[in-house]
N, C-alpha and C positions, 0 to 999 in steps of 0.2 A: 421601863417607862412611866413616868412621875406625871398625874394629870390633877391639877388643882380645879376645883370647882367652888364658885362662890357665888351666893343668892341669898339675899336677906330674908327670903320665905321659905320656911322650912319645909313647907310641903313641894314648891317646887325646886328645892334642893335634892330633895329625897328621888323625886322625879327623875333629875338628871342623873342623879345617882345609878338609879336602876337601868336607865338607858346605856350609862357608861358601861354597867356590868354586863348588859346584853350585847352591846359590841365586842366588848372583853371575851365573851363567851364563845362568838362567831368567830374571833381571830384568832388562830391557833399559833400565829407567828409572834405574838407580843405577850410579854409579862407586864402587866399592869398594876401600879399603884396608884390607889385614888385617895385624895385628902381634900373632907369638905369644910368649907367657912361660911358658918351663916354672919360673920362679922368681917366686914371688907377690911378693916384696921389690922385686923390680924393677919392678914393676908400681906397686906401692905409691908408689914412688919417683918415678913420673912421676904420680901422682894429686896427691901433696902438692905437686909442683912445678905444678899447675893445668895440664898437659900435656894435655887429657880426650879419650876416645874418644867417639864417638857411641852405641855399643852395647858393651856388657861381656859377654860368655860365659864364666862363671866355674865351675870346678869349686868345691865346697864345702870337703871334706875334704882337707887339703894339710898338708904336713908343719910348715912354718914360720908360715903366716900361714892363717887360714880364709878361704874364700871369703866368708863372713858379715862378718867383719872389715875385709876388701876393700871390701864394699858400704857398708859404713858409712861407712869415709874417703871413697868417692865421693860419698855422699849428703852428707857435710860441704863440698864442693867446689860439687857440683851436683845440681839437682832433676831437670834436663832428659836428663842421658845415661839411655839404657835400660838394663838389667840382665836378663841370662836364666841362671838357673843350671842346671847340668846336673851330676847327683851320681847315686852308687851308693847310697844312702840317702834312704828317703822321711822322715826323722827330723826335718829341719830346716825343713820348708813355714813354721811360723809365725816363726823368725826370719827366712825370706825374705821373708815380709808386710813386717816391720818396715824393711825398707830397700828396700820397693815395688819388687820384683824383678816384672817382668810376666808371667815364666811360671818354671816347675819342673819340669825334665825329666829323669826316670831315664835313666839308663845300662843296656844300650844304647841310644843315642838314636835314637828312630823318625823318619825324614827327614820324613815327612808333619806329623808335630808339630813338628818344627822348624822347618818353612817357614811353618806357621800361625804359629809365635811370630814370626819374622823380618817377615812380613807386619804383624802387629801393631806391632811393634817401629817398622817404617817408617812406619806409620801415626801412631804417638805422635810421631815426629820430625818430620813433613812438616806436623804441625799449625801453623799459624803463632799469633802470639798470642793468636787467638780472641776471644770476647766481652769488652768491657771493662765494668766498673765505674766509674762516674762517682761521685767522691766531692767534695761541697762542704767545704773546709777554710779555715781562717782567711786561707791563702796563696794561695786560688784553687780552680777546679776541678783535679783530680788523675785520671788514668785508671789504673786497676788492672788488669790482664788477671785472670782469674777466675782461672787455674790456679796463680796466686802467690798466691792468699789461702788461708790456712790454717783460719780462722774470723772469723766478725764478731759482736762482744757490742755489743747497747744497755745503754750505758753512761750512768744519768742522762740519758737523752734525747741522747746524742751516739753515732755510731756509732765503734765501734775496730775498724779491720780489720787482723786481724795477719798478717802476711805469713810467707811461708816462710822467710824470711831473717833473722826475728826484728824486723824493723822494725814500727812499729804507726803506721798513718795514723788521726789523730782529725778527724772531721767537726764541722762547726759544729753548733749545737743543732738538732736536726730537730723540726719542727712536724708532720708526717705521722705515719703508725703505723710501727710496725716491719716489720710485712706490706708496707705500702705500699714503703717504702724497698729491701726486698729483692726484691721480684717481677721484677727484671732475671734472678733466679736460677730461677724457675719452671721453665724450658725446660731448664736444667742438670742432669741426672739426678744429676750426681756430688755436687751438694749435698742437706743436707737440714737442715731448720727442727727441734732437737731439744726446743727451750726457749722459752719466749716472748721472751728475750732472746738467744738464740745461734741461729747457723746456722754449720754446718761444713761443711768439703769432706771429702767419704770419702775420697777419695785422700791425704788425712793423716791419718787416724786410725790410730792405731799399736795400740790394743788398747780392750776393751770391759770395763767393771767392771759391778758390779751395776746403778747408776745413773749411769752418766757415760762419756764417751768420754774415752780417753787420745790426746793429739795428739802429733806428731812433736817439737813443740817442748817438751812437757812438760805442759802445760796439760790440766786436767781440765775437761771441758766437762758440766755437769749436763744428765740429761736427765728432763723432766717425766713424771710418773707417765703421763699419758694417750700420750705417746709411745714409751715405753719397747717395747713389741712392735714395733712399725713399726722403730727404731732397731735392734734386736737384727737382727730380718729384714733391714735393708738391710745390715748391717753383715756377715752370714752370707753375702749374696746376694754383697757386693761381693768377699768373699774366695773365694769358691766361682769367679766368674767369673774371677778372675786365676790361679787356682791348679788348674782341674779338669784 
């Protein structure tokens, strides 16, 4: 397990390393490799070379490159790396949400909250491919892991599965209803049917306007009038769960 810590305050950087070492000592199941960065540009260089860590622990307010900018670059390369933010200010919580950081911890960091964040990070990383969505295409059956799906659209009786990497998989003409086609997602609480023609992955919702979700890839997904209250509640619950 590779963990990268970045903070331009040497004192805070050392304290965070001590906390990671303490967590590692209490976790007999993991083998941890820790790398520290006091210069955000050095970590950015690694990310751009796609030399990725499993977990990133980032300060937000740094002199040259902000932790939010780093997080955005990380997300351009990997949706699987976990990001934890530590900061002296609570002004950047929504920005942290935009890059899907799992936790937003205020300095001085409480050890109990940090250990809980690490437990959650480890659980996220240890999740395997998870459930698969089987799609009938002209080229044959395609298996798509749920976590790779940003949203699904029912377009002219064909399913368009929009993936997190920008790829779109199109099914053959469907004879069943859209409800029947997406029933595999009934047990996956991370997904929500927001419109007669759309199913969205809440993990990839970047924001919410009056009547649509804005996805990571930039798409605006309409929310039906009857779903608007439930969608708003689901969005708020998701944000609260990850940034409490």
